[in-house]
Biopython code that builds the backbone (N, CA, C, O; Angstrom):
import numpy as np
from Bio.PDB.StructureBuilder import StructureBuilder

atoms = [
    (1, "MET", "N", (84.821, 60.366, 114.454)),
    (1, "MET", "CA", (84.777, 61.828, 114.717)),
    (1, "MET", "C", (84.738, 62.569, 113.495)),
    (1, "MET", "O", (85.579, 62.317, 112.632)),
    (2, "LYS", "N", (83.896, 63.424, 113.316)),
    (2, "LYS", "CA", (83.827, 64.356, 112.184)),
    (2, "LYS", "C", (84.593, 65.704, 112.266)),
    (2, "LYS", "O", (84.626, 66.439, 113.253)),
    (3, "ALA", "N", (85.182, 65.905, 111.113)),
    (3, "ALA", "CA", (86.017, 67.031, 110.953)),
    (3, "ALA", "C", (85.184, 68.290, 111.220)),
    (3, "ALA", "O", (84.020, 68.398, 110.834)),
    (4, "GLN", "N", (85.834, 69.223, 111.892)),
    (4, "GLN", "CA", (85.060, 70.584, 112.020)),
    (4, "GLN", "C", (85.285, 71.614, 111.020)),
    (4, "GLN", "O", (86.416, 72.033, 110.775)),
    (5, "LEU", "N", (84.397, 71.970, 110.526)),
    (5, "LEU", "CA", (84.241, 72.860, 109.204)),
    (5, "LEU", "C", (84.495, 74.276, 109.999)),
    (5, "LEU", "O", (83.765, 74.661, 110.912)),
    (6, "ILE", "N", (85.644, 74.992, 109.512)),
    (6, "ILE", "CA", (85.950, 76.321, 110.199)),
    (6, "ILE", "C", (85.793, 77.210, 108.898)),
    (6, "ILE", "O", (86.569, 77.161, 107.943)),
    (7, "ASN", "N", (84.626, 78.070, 108.998)),
    (7, "ASN", "CA", (84.420, 79.155, 107.910)),
    (7, "ASN", "C", (85.279, 80.597, 108.044)),
    (7, "ASN", "O", (84.843, 81.582, 108.640)),
    (8, "VAL", "N", (86.335, 80.538, 107.500)),
    (8, "VAL", "CA", (87.312, 81.754, 107.874)),
    (8, "VAL", "C", (87.256, 82.573, 106.430)),
    (8, "VAL", "O", (87.878, 82.138, 105.461)),
    (9, "LYS", "N", (86.595, 83.592, 106.368)),
    (9, "LYS", "CA", (86.680, 84.507, 105.306)),
    (9, "LYS", "C", (87.674, 85.436, 105.517)),
    (9, "LYS", "O", (87.855, 85.888, 106.647)),
    (10, "ARG", "N", (88.385, 85.802, 104.515)),
    (10, "ARG", "CA", (89.520, 86.808, 104.515)),
    (10, "ARG", "C", (88.705, 88.105, 104.629)),
    (10, "ARG", "O", (87.695, 88.286, 103.949)),
    (11, "ARG", "N", (89.108, 88.868, 105.380)),
    (11, "ARG", "CA", (88.549, 90.497, 105.874)),
    (11, "ARG", "C", (89.418, 91.552, 105.316)),
    (11, "ARG", "O", (89.440, 92.677, 105.815)),
    (12, "VAL", "N", (90.184, 91.201, 104.229)),
    (12, "VAL", "CA", (90.780, 92.081, 103.798)),
    (12, "VAL", "C", (90.175, 93.207, 102.667)),
    (12, "VAL", "O", (89.407, 92.778, 101.806)),
    (13, "LYS", "N", (90.462, 94.363, 102.680)),
    (13, "LYS", "CA", (89.603, 95.300, 101.821)),
    (13, "LYS", "C", (90.617, 95.412, 100.741)),
    (13, "LYS", "O", (91.801, 95.111, 100.894)),
    (14, "PRO", "N", (89.962, 95.972, 99.371)),
    (14, "PRO", "CA", (90.821, 96.286, 98.357)),
    (14, "PRO", "C", (91.515, 97.665, 98.545)),
    (14, "PRO", "O", (90.877, 98.547, 99.119)),
    (15, "ILE", "N", (92.657, 97.890, 98.144)),
    (15, "ILE", "CA", (93.242, 99.309, 98.289)),
    (15, "ILE", "C", (92.828, 100.324, 97.217)),
    (15, "ILE", "O", (92.961, 100.087, 96.016)),
    (16, "LEU", "N", (92.350, 101.396, 97.674)),
    (16, "LEU", "CA", (91.922, 102.319, 96.874)),
    (16, "LEU", "C", (93.085, 103.265, 96.202)),
    (16, "LEU", "O", (93.794, 103.961, 96.929)),
    (17, "LEU", "N", (93.239, 103.252, 94.811)),
    (17, "LEU", "CA", (94.273, 104.167, 94.349)),
    (17, "LEU", "C", (93.565, 105.349, 93.629)),
    (17, "LEU", "O", (92.493, 105.215, 93.039)),
    (18, "THR", "N", (94.221, 106.464, 93.722)),
    (18, "THR", "CA", (93.658, 107.679, 93.082)),
    (18, "THR", "C", (94.217, 107.648, 91.865)),
    (18, "THR", "O", (95.268, 107.053, 91.628)),
    (19, "PRO", "N", (93.394, 108.432, 90.829)),
    (19, "PRO", "CA", (93.959, 108.257, 89.345)),
    (19, "PRO", "C", (95.539, 108.499, 89.241)),
    (19, "PRO", "O", (96.221, 107.851, 88.448)),
    (20, "ASP", "N", (96.002, 109.337, 89.974)),
    (20, "ASP", "CA", (97.481, 109.731, 90.014)),
    (20, "ASP", "C", (98.283, 108.644, 90.458)),
    (20, "ASP", "O", (99.356, 108.479, 89.878)),
    (21, "GLU", "N", (97.942, 107.824, 91.436)),
    (21, "GLU", "CA", (98.521, 106.720, 91.862)),
    (21, "GLU", "C", (98.504, 105.591, 91.091)),
    (21, "GLU", "O", (99.474, 104.835, 91.029)),
    (22, "ALA", "N", (97.163, 105.360, 90.314)),
    (22, "ALA", "CA", (97.098, 104.151, 89.311)),
    (22, "ALA", "C", (97.818, 104.411, 88.247)),
    (22, "ALA", "O", (98.550, 103.534, 87.787)),
    (23, "ARG", "N", (97.733, 105.699, 87.654)),
    (23, "ARG", "CA", (98.621, 106.058, 86.467)),
    (23, "ARG", "C", (100.211, 105.972, 86.668)),
    (23, "ARG", "O", (100.989, 105.603, 85.789)),
    (24, "SER", "N", (100.542, 106.339, 87.863)),
    (24, "SER", "CA", (101.900, 106.039, 87.994)),
    (24, "SER", "C", (102.349, 104.538, 88.233)),
    (24, "SER", "O", (103.534, 104.239, 88.080)),
    (25, "ASN", "N", (101.557, 103.743, 88.549)),
    (25, "ASN", "CA", (101.868, 102.198, 88.849)),
    (25, "ASN", "C", (101.091, 101.432, 87.650)),
    (25, "ASN", "O", (101.070, 100.202, 87.709)),
    (26, "GLN", "N", (100.539, 101.995, 86.713)),
    (26, "GLN", "CA", (99.913, 101.289, 85.583)),
    (26, "GLN", "C", (100.773, 100.314, 84.899)),
    (26, "GLN", "O", (100.217, 99.267, 84.567)),
    (27, "ALA", "N", (101.897, 100.436, 84.651)),
    (27, "ALA", "CA", (102.868, 99.657, 83.894)),
    (27, "ALA", "C", (103.002, 98.264, 84.755)),
    (27, "ALA", "O", (103.317, 97.218, 84.188)),
    (28, "LYS", "N", (102.743, 98.325, 86.144)),
    (28, "LYS", "CA", (102.966, 97.012, 86.943)),
    (28, "LYS", "C", (101.604, 96.414, 87.167)),
    (28, "LYS", "O", (101.565, 95.298, 87.686)),
    (29, "LEU", "N", (100.555, 96.979, 86.860)),
    (29, "LEU", "CA", (99.284, 96.604, 87.066)),
    (29, "LEU", "C", (98.465, 95.836, 85.966)),
    (29, "LEU", "O", (98.546, 96.351, 84.851)),
    (30, "LEU", "N", (97.779, 94.832, 86.050)),
    (30, "LEU", "CA", (96.639, 94.342, 85.016)),
    (30, "LEU", "C", (95.615, 94.979, 85.307)),
    (30, "LEU", "O", (95.044, 94.731, 86.369)),
    (31, "VAL", "N", (95.140, 95.944, 84.447)),
    (31, "VAL", "CA", (94.052, 96.950, 84.469)),
    (31, "VAL", "C", (92.684, 96.055, 83.940)),
    (31, "VAL", "O", (92.672, 95.689, 82.765)),
    (32, "ILE", "N", (91.603, 95.736, 84.786)),
    (32, "ILE", "CA", (90.555, 94.940, 84.519)),
    (32, "ILE", "C", (89.354, 95.963, 84.558)),
    (32, "ILE", "O", (89.147, 96.697, 85.524)),
    (33, "ASP", "N", (88.619, 95.943, 83.470)),
    (33, "ASP", "CA", (87.365, 96.729, 83.415)),
    (33, "ASP", "C", (86.226, 95.881, 83.766)),
    (33, "ASP", "O", (85.952, 94.875, 83.111)),
    (34, "VAL", "N", (85.527, 96.282, 84.830)),
    (34, "VAL", "CA", (84.328, 95.551, 85.008)),
    (34, "VAL", "C", (82.820, 96.155, 84.867)),
    (34, "VAL", "O", (81.824, 95.818, 85.507)),
    (35, "GLN", "N", (82.930, 97.121, 83.870)),
    (35, "GLN", "CA", (81.521, 97.890, 83.504)),
    (35, "GLN", "C", (80.852, 96.834, 82.731)),
    (35, "GLN", "O", (81.407, 95.864, 82.215)),
    (36, "ASN", "N", (79.637, 97.115, 82.706)),
    (36, "ASN", "CA", (78.465, 96.220, 82.072)),
    (36, "ASN", "C", (78.792, 96.617, 80.527)),
    (36, "ASN", "O", (78.696, 97.787, 80.160)),
    (37, "PRO", "N", (79.217, 95.483, 79.570)),
    (37, "PRO", "CA", (79.688, 95.763, 78.238)),
    (37, "PRO", "C", (78.508, 96.351, 77.563)),
    (37, "PRO", "O", (78.759, 97.004, 76.551)),
    (38, "LYS", "N", (77.184, 96.239, 77.953)),
    (38, "LYS", "CA", (76.200, 96.834, 76.988)),
    (38, "LYS", "C", (76.163, 98.357, 77.221)),
    (38, "LYS", "O", (75.684, 99.108, 76.371)),
    (39, "PHE", "N", (76.641, 98.774, 78.308)),
    (39, "PHE", "CA", (76.489, 100.165, 78.706)),
    (39, "PHE", "C", (77.986, 100.983, 78.442)),
    (39, "PHE", "O", (78.060, 102.209, 78.357)),
    (40, "MET", "N", (79.070, 100.120, 78.339)),
    (40, "MET", "CA", (80.587, 100.648, 78.382)),
    (40, "MET", "C", (80.746, 101.425, 77.146)),
    (40, "MET", "O", (80.406, 101.042, 76.027)),
    (41, "THR", "N", (81.336, 102.640, 77.464)),
    (41, "THR", "CA", (81.729, 103.711, 76.454)),
    (41, "THR", "C", (82.959, 104.059, 76.312)),
    (41, "THR", "O", (83.376, 104.593, 75.284)),
    (42, "ARG", "N", (83.825, 103.742, 77.536)),
    (42, "ARG", "CA", (85.160, 104.045, 77.428)),
    (42, "ARG", "C", (85.929, 103.217, 78.599)),
    (42, "ARG", "O", (85.342, 102.701, 79.550)),
    (43, "MET", "N", (87.260, 103.172, 78.395)),
    (43, "MET", "CA", (88.068, 102.441, 79.354)),
    (43, "MET", "C", (89.506, 102.906, 79.373)),
    (43, "MET", "O", (89.921, 103.658, 78.491)),
    (44, "ILE", "N", (90.310, 102.458, 80.399)),
    (44, "ILE", "CA", (91.671, 102.978, 80.469)),
    (44, "ILE", "C", (92.530, 102.171, 79.357)),
    (44, "ILE", "O", (92.464, 100.973, 79.080)),
    (45, "PRO", "N", (93.326, 103.144, 78.823)),
    (45, "PRO", "CA", (94.044, 102.481, 77.788)),
    (45, "PRO", "C", (94.964, 101.274, 78.257)),
    (45, "PRO", "O", (95.777, 101.340, 79.179)),
    (46, "GLY", "N", (94.715, 100.222, 77.512)),
    (46, "GLY", "CA", (95.639, 98.910, 77.997)),
    (46, "GLY", "C", (94.776, 98.033, 78.903)),
    (46, "GLY", "O", (95.136, 96.920, 79.285)),
    (47, "GLY", "N", (93.534, 98.644, 79.243)),
    (47, "GLY", "CA", (92.817, 97.762, 80.145)),
    (47, "GLY", "C", (92.007, 96.717, 79.404)),
    (47, "GLY", "O", (91.743, 96.894, 78.214)),
    (48, "GLN", "N", (91.610, 95.657, 80.042)),
    (48, "GLN", "CA", (90.841, 94.506, 79.495)),
    (48, "GLN", "C", (89.595, 94.424, 80.168)),
    (48, "GLN", "O", (89.403, 94.934, 81.272)),
    (49, "ARG", "N", (88.605, 93.689, 79.420)),
    (49, "ARG", "CA", (87.232, 93.581, 80.023)),
    (49, "ARG", "C", (87.260, 92.246, 80.624)),
    (49, "ARG", "O", (87.713, 91.292, 79.991)),
    (50, "LEU", "N", (86.746, 92.112, 81.952)),
    (50, "LEU", "CA", (86.606, 90.809, 82.391)),
    (50, "LEU", "C", (85.675, 90.123, 81.855)),
    (50, "LEU", "O", (84.640, 90.769, 81.686)),
    (51, "ASN", "N", (85.642, 88.810, 81.446)),
    (51, "ASN", "CA", (84.921, 87.876, 80.742)),
    (51, "ASN", "C", (84.878, 87.975, 79.087)),
    (51, "ASN", "O", (84.397, 87.145, 78.315)),
    (52, "ILE", "N", (85.491, 89.173, 78.787)),
    (52, "ILE", "CA", (85.486, 89.358, 77.331)),
    (52, "ILE", "C", (86.852, 89.234, 76.910)),
    (52, "ILE", "O", (87.139, 88.407, 76.044)),
    (53, "ASP", "N", (87.657, 89.912, 77.391)),
    (53, "ASP", "CA", (89.234, 90.094, 77.000)),
    (53, "ASP", "C", (89.933, 88.927, 77.955)),
    (53, "ASP", "O", (90.818, 88.187, 77.528)),
    (54, "VAL", "N", (89.566, 88.886, 78.902)),
    (54, "VAL", "CA", (90.255, 88.063, 80.137)),
    (54, "VAL", "C", (89.366, 87.220, 80.960)),
    (54, "VAL", "O", (88.378, 87.782, 81.433)),
    (55, "LEU", "N", (89.541, 86.011, 81.202)),
    (55, "LEU", "CA", (88.808, 85.191, 82.263)),
    (55, "LEU", "C", (89.485, 85.185, 83.460)),
    (55, "LEU", "O", (90.706, 85.344, 83.422)),
    (56, "LEU", "N", (88.875, 85.018, 84.621)),
    (56, "LEU", "CA", (89.296, 85.053, 85.963)),
    (56, "LEU", "C", (90.176, 84.036, 86.080)),
    (56, "LEU", "O", (91.154, 84.308, 86.778)),
    (57, "LYS", "N", (90.138, 82.916, 85.604)),
    (57, "LYS", "CA", (90.878, 81.694, 85.869)),
    (57, "LYS", "C", (92.180, 82.062, 85.176)),
    (57, "LYS", "O", (93.175, 81.565, 85.704)),
    (58, "ASP", "N", (92.377, 82.775, 84.181)),
    (58, "ASP", "CA", (93.729, 83.152, 83.551)),
    (58, "ASP", "C", (94.462, 84.255, 84.270)),
    (58, "ASP", "O", (95.439, 84.760, 83.717)),
    (59, "ILE", "N", (94.075, 84.666, 85.448)),
    (59, "ILE", "CA", (94.805, 85.741, 86.187)),
    (59, "ILE", "C", (95.369, 85.001, 87.178)),
    (59, "ILE", "O", (94.609, 84.358, 87.902)),
    (60, "PRO", "N", (96.748, 84.950, 87.396)),
    (60, "PRO", "CA", (97.436, 84.553, 88.466)),
    (60, "PRO", "C", (97.073, 85.194, 89.952)),
    (60, "PRO", "O", (97.003, 86.420, 90.038)),
    (61, "SER", "N", (96.875, 84.486, 90.956)),
    (61, "SER", "CA", (96.354, 85.061, 92.129)),
    (61, "SER", "C", (97.281, 86.056, 92.817)),
    (61, "SER", "O", (96.900, 86.803, 93.718)),
    (62, "ASN", "N", (98.684, 86.016, 92.272)),
    (62, "ASN", "CA", (99.601, 86.880, 92.910)),
    (62, "ASN", "C", (99.867, 88.260, 91.870)),
    (62, "ASN", "O", (100.691, 89.136, 92.136)),
    (63, "GLN", "N", (99.058, 88.255, 90.733)),
    (63, "GLN", "CA", (99.025, 89.281, 89.789)),
    (63, "GLN", "C", (98.526, 90.584, 90.339)),
    (63, "GLN", "O", (97.394, 90.642, 90.819)),
    (64, "PRO", "N", (99.350, 91.683, 90.293)),
    (64, "PRO", "CA", (98.606, 93.065, 90.772)),
    (64, "PRO", "C", (97.678, 93.433, 89.845)),
    (64, "PRO", "O", (97.957, 93.440, 88.646)),
    (65, "VAL", "N", (96.449, 93.785, 90.324)),
    (65, "VAL", "CA", (95.308, 94.048, 89.496)),
    (65, "VAL", "C", (94.695, 95.175, 89.923)),
    (65, "VAL", "O", (94.449, 95.274, 91.125)),
    (66, "LEU", "N", (94.350, 96.189, 89.056)),
    (66, "LEU", "CA", (93.646, 97.303, 89.283)),
    (66, "LEU", "C", (92.216, 97.121, 88.620)),
    (66, "LEU", "O", (92.140, 96.830, 87.426)),
    (67, "ILE", "N", (91.105, 97.290, 89.387)),
    (67, "ILE", "CA", (89.822, 96.993, 89.049)),
    (67, "ILE", "C", (89.166, 98.408, 88.738)),
    (67, "ILE", "O", (89.266, 99.329, 89.548)),
    (68, "ALA", "N", (88.500, 98.540, 87.546)),
    (68, "ALA", "CA", (88.083, 99.984, 87.064)),
    (68, "ALA", "C", (86.710, 99.801, 86.489)),
    (68, "ALA", "O", (86.458, 98.804, 85.813)),
    (69, "CYS", "N", (85.848, 100.688, 86.722)),
    (69, "CYS", "CA", (84.325, 100.863, 86.161)),
    (69, "CYS", "C", (84.171, 102.290, 86.071)),
    (69, "CYS", "O", (85.124, 103.057, 86.207)),
    (70, "LEU", "N", (82.852, 102.707, 85.819)),
    (70, "LEU", "CA", (82.569, 103.978, 85.701)),
    (70, "LEU", "C", (82.816, 105.139, 86.838)),
    (70, "LEU", "O", (83.323, 106.252, 86.701)),
    (71, "THR", "N", (82.323, 104.547, 87.920)),
    (71, "THR", "CA", (82.308, 105.390, 89.278)),
    (71, "THR", "C", (83.074, 104.681, 90.411)),
    (71, "THR", "O", (83.393, 105.373, 91.379)),
    (72, "GLY", "N", (83.376, 103.486, 90.398)),
    (72, "GLY", "CA", (84.066, 102.688, 91.473)),
    (72, "GLY", "C", (83.334, 101.770, 92.121)),
    (72, "GLY", "O", (83.931, 100.909, 92.766)),
    (73, "GLN", "N", (82.051, 101.778, 92.077)),
    (73, "GLN", "CA", (81.128, 101.030, 92.928)),
    (73, "GLN", "C", (81.335, 99.489, 92.560)),
    (73, "GLN", "O", (81.543, 98.578, 93.361)),
    (74, "ARG", "N", (81.236, 99.402, 91.213)),
    (74, "ARG", "CA", (81.135, 98.099, 90.819)),
    (74, "ARG", "C", (82.475, 97.475, 91.015)),
    (74, "ARG", "O", (82.572, 96.342, 91.485)),
    (75, "SER", "N", (83.649, 98.279, 90.622)),
    (75, "SER", "CA", (84.753, 97.890, 91.046)),
    (75, "SER", "C", (85.120, 97.460, 92.349)),
    (75, "SER", "O", (85.932, 96.544, 92.481)),
    (76, "PHE", "N", (84.621, 98.011, 93.293)),
    (76, "PHE", "CA", (84.848, 97.718, 94.854)),
    (76, "PHE", "C", (84.178, 96.160, 94.944)),
    (76, "PHE", "O", (84.776, 95.256, 95.529)),
    (77, "ILE", "N", (83.003, 95.983, 94.362)),
    (77, "ILE", "CA", (82.434, 94.854, 94.709)),
    (77, "ILE", "C", (83.224, 93.603, 94.034)),
    (77, "ILE", "O", (83.397, 92.478, 94.505)),
    (78, "ALA", "N", (83.596, 94.070, 92.949)),
    (78, "ALA", "CA", (84.358, 92.849, 92.052)),
    (78, "ALA", "C", (85.702, 92.655, 92.590)),
    (78, "ALA", "O", (86.320, 91.621, 92.338)),
    (79, "ALA", "N", (86.232, 93.658, 93.372)),
    (79, "ALA", "CA", (87.639, 93.635, 94.121)),
    (79, "ALA", "C", (87.338, 92.683, 95.406)),
    (79, "ALA", "O", (88.039, 91.720, 95.717)),
    (80, "GLN", "N", (86.426, 93.026, 95.948)),
    (80, "GLN", "CA", (85.981, 92.034, 97.190)),
    (80, "GLN", "C", (85.906, 90.632, 96.759)),
    (80, "GLN", "O", (86.369, 89.732, 97.461)),
    (81, "GLN", "N", (85.325, 90.412, 95.605)),
    (81, "GLN", "CA", (85.066, 88.974, 95.305)),
    (81, "GLN", "C", (86.483, 88.220, 94.983)),
    (81, "GLN", "O", (86.811, 87.088, 95.338)),
    (82, "LEU", "N", (87.280, 89.226, 94.161)),
    (82, "LEU", "CA", (88.780, 88.777, 93.714)),
    (82, "LEU", "C", (89.707, 88.225, 95.186)),
    (82, "LEU", "O", (90.444, 87.243, 95.270)),
    (83, "ILE", "N", (89.397, 89.131, 96.135)),
    (83, "ILE", "CA", (90.018, 88.847, 97.319)),
    (83, "ILE", "C", (89.468, 87.671, 97.988)),
    (83, "ILE", "O", (90.282, 86.969, 98.588)),
    (84, "GLN", "N", (88.353, 87.355, 97.999)),
    (84, "GLN", "CA", (87.743, 86.259, 98.675)),
    (84, "GLN", "C", (88.219, 84.933, 97.964)),
    (84, "GLN", "O", (88.263, 83.825, 98.498)),
    (85, "ARG", "N", (88.550, 85.226, 96.727)),
    (85, "ARG", "CA", (89.010, 84.007, 95.859)),
    (85, "ARG", "C", (90.589, 83.802, 96.174)),
    (85, "ARG", "O", (91.119, 82.825, 95.644)),
    (86, "GLY", "N", (91.276, 84.531, 96.886)),
    (86, "GLY", "CA", (92.491, 84.536, 97.032)),
    (86, "GLY", "C", (93.413, 85.266, 96.462)),
    (86, "GLY", "O", (94.600, 84.959, 96.581)),
    (87, "TYR", "N", (92.987, 86.419, 95.706)),
    (87, "TYR", "CA", (93.754, 87.273, 95.073)),
    (87, "TYR", "C", (94.448, 88.228, 96.277)),
    (87, "TYR", "O", (93.781, 88.448, 97.287)),
    (88, "CYS", "N", (95.755, 88.771, 96.150)),
    (88, "CYS", "CA", (96.231, 89.432, 97.310)),
    (88, "CYS", "C", (96.745, 90.729, 96.856)),
    (88, "CYS", "O", (97.094, 91.477, 97.769)),
    (89, "GLN", "N", (96.880, 91.192, 95.599)),
    (89, "GLN", "CA", (97.270, 92.435, 95.443)),
    (89, "GLN", "C", (96.076, 93.006, 94.412)),
    (89, "GLN", "O", (96.137, 93.002, 93.183)),
    (90, "VAL", "N", (95.087, 93.448, 95.160)),
    (90, "VAL", "CA", (93.815, 94.060, 94.343)),
    (90, "VAL", "C", (93.701, 95.482, 94.737)),
    (90, "VAL", "O", (93.688, 95.823, 95.920)),
    (91, "TYR", "N", (93.616, 96.344, 93.711)),
    (91, "TYR", "CA", (93.479, 97.925, 93.799)),
    (91, "TYR", "C", (92.218, 98.109, 93.068)),
    (91, "TYR", "O", (91.859, 97.403, 92.126)),
    (92, "VAL", "N", (91.422, 99.321, 93.669)),
    (92, "VAL", "CA", (90.345, 99.778, 92.867)),
    (92, "VAL", "C", (90.675, 101.140, 92.745)),
    (92, "VAL", "O", (91.255, 101.764, 93.634)),
    (93, "LEU", "N", (90.247, 101.717, 91.444)),
    (93, "LEU", "CA", (90.357, 103.148, 91.006)),
    (93, "LEU", "C", (89.306, 103.948, 91.746)),
    (93, "LEU", "O", (88.091, 103.893, 91.559)),
    (94, "LYS", "N", (89.911, 104.640, 92.546)),
    (94, "LYS", "CA", (88.991, 105.681, 93.485)),
    (94, "LYS", "C", (88.249, 106.548, 92.488)),
    (94, "LYS", "O", (88.833, 107.289, 91.697)),
    (95, "GLY", "N", (86.947, 106.421, 92.564)),
    (95, "GLY", "CA", (86.181, 107.392, 91.737)),
    (95, "GLY", "C", (85.956, 106.944, 90.284)),
    (95, "GLY", "O", (85.188, 107.616, 89.596)),
    (96, "GLY", "N", (86.573, 105.845, 89.747)),
    (96, "GLY", "CA", (86.302, 105.214, 88.660)),
    (96, "GLY", "C", (87.066, 105.945, 87.302)),
    (96, "GLY", "O", (88.053, 106.681, 87.305)),
    (97, "LEU", "N", (86.378, 105.546, 86.337)),
    (97, "LEU", "CA", (86.785, 106.515, 85.042)),
    (97, "LEU", "C", (86.417, 107.759, 85.044)),
    (97, "LEU", "O", (87.029, 108.536, 84.311)),
    (98, "MET", "N", (85.374, 108.219, 85.835)),
    (98, "MET", "CA", (85.001, 109.553, 86.049)),
    (98, "MET", "C", (86.114, 110.259, 86.409)),
    (98, "MET", "O", (86.606, 111.127, 85.688)),
    (99, "ALA", "N", (86.602, 109.899, 87.627)),
    (99, "ALA", "CA", (87.890, 110.502, 88.238)),
    (99, "ALA", "C", (89.096, 110.402, 87.410)),
    (99, "ALA", "O", (89.903, 111.331, 87.379)),
    (100, "TRP", "N", (89.263, 109.304, 86.723)),
    (100, "TRP", "CA", (90.502, 109.227, 85.868)),
    (100, "TRP", "C", (90.457, 110.372, 84.800)),
    (100, "TRP", "O", (91.418, 111.115, 84.600)),
    (101, "GLN", "N", (89.304, 110.453, 84.152)),
    (101, "GLN", "CA", (89.006, 111.719, 83.173)),
    (101, "GLN", "C", (89.238, 113.059, 83.764)),
    (101, "GLN", "O", (89.927, 113.921, 83.218)),
    (102, "ARG", "N", (88.677, 113.189, 84.823)),
    (102, "ARG", "CA", (88.780, 114.571, 85.515)),
    (102, "ARG", "C", (90.236, 114.795, 85.912)),
    (102, "ARG", "O", (90.572, 115.978, 85.973)),
    (103, "ALA", "N", (91.082, 113.957, 86.170)),
    (103, "ALA", "CA", (92.449, 114.003, 86.411)),
    (103, "ALA", "C", (93.375, 114.423, 85.163)),
    (103, "ALA", "O", (94.545, 114.798, 85.237)),
    (104, "GLY", "N", (92.612, 114.283, 84.026)),
    (104, "GLY", "CA", (93.140, 114.713, 82.597)),
    (104, "GLY", "C", (93.756, 113.542, 82.054)),
    (104, "GLY", "O", (94.535, 113.791, 81.133)),
    (105, "TYR", "N", (93.617, 112.198, 82.394)),
    (105, "TYR", "CA", (94.101, 111.124, 81.710)),
    (105, "TYR", "C", (93.201, 110.628, 80.591)),
    (105, "TYR", "O", (91.979, 110.745, 80.691)),
    (106, "SER", "N", (93.767, 110.084, 79.539)),
    (106, "SER", "CA", (92.977, 109.725, 78.457)),
    (106, "SER", "C", (92.475, 108.431, 78.500)),
    (106, "SER", "O", (93.021, 107.521, 79.124)),
    (107, "VAL", "N", (91.242, 108.296, 77.725)),
    (107, "VAL", "CA", (90.630, 106.863, 77.791)),
    (107, "VAL", "C", (90.360, 106.417, 76.384)),
    (107, "VAL", "O", (90.369, 107.257, 75.483)),
    (108, "TRP", "N", (90.139, 105.259, 76.155)),
    (108, "TRP", "CA", (89.912, 104.587, 74.902)),
    (108, "TRP", "C", (88.294, 104.654, 74.786)),
    (108, "TRP", "O", (87.622, 104.295, 75.754)),
    (109, "LEU", "N", (87.729, 105.074, 73.703)),
    (109, "LEU", "CA", (86.260, 104.956, 73.546)),
    (109, "LEU", "C", (85.999, 103.610, 72.928)),
    (109, "LEU", "O", (86.764, 103.081, 72.122)),
    (110, "THR", "N", (84.872, 103.087, 73.356)),
    (110, "THR", "CA", (84.593, 101.686, 72.893)),
    (110, "THR", "C", (83.243, 101.708, 72.131)),
    (110, "THR", "O", (82.790, 100.671, 71.648)),
]
sb = StructureBuilder()
sb.init_structure("model")
sb.init_model(0)
sb.init_chain("A")
sb.init_seg("    ")
for serial, (resi, resn, name, xyz) in enumerate(atoms, 1):
    if name == "N":
        sb.init_residue(resn, " ", resi, " ")
    sb.init_atom(name, np.array(xyz, "f"), 0.0, 1.0, " ", f" {name:<3s}", serial, name[0])
structure = sb.get_structure()
């Protein structure tokens, strides 16, 4: 008798945080920037670049993670991939770094 393969994908969506919510929780979050490094010009202070500063295998799956990019689109896709890999506390910066700057928060220029 063959074992039945059950394909159960997690249907959990990342949690969107406004810049104010992200800033107030920043000390508890590992901030990961997923912008294309070829075009990257700014990032949240204290943030790390995925695959440059930090590798996915080095992030514990229970670590609260804030994913950021310029507009939030790439972040959402990256966050969904993290959730599918078993990460349970995944947040996306709503509106990306553009919203972060509009809210008056500082950025690092790269």
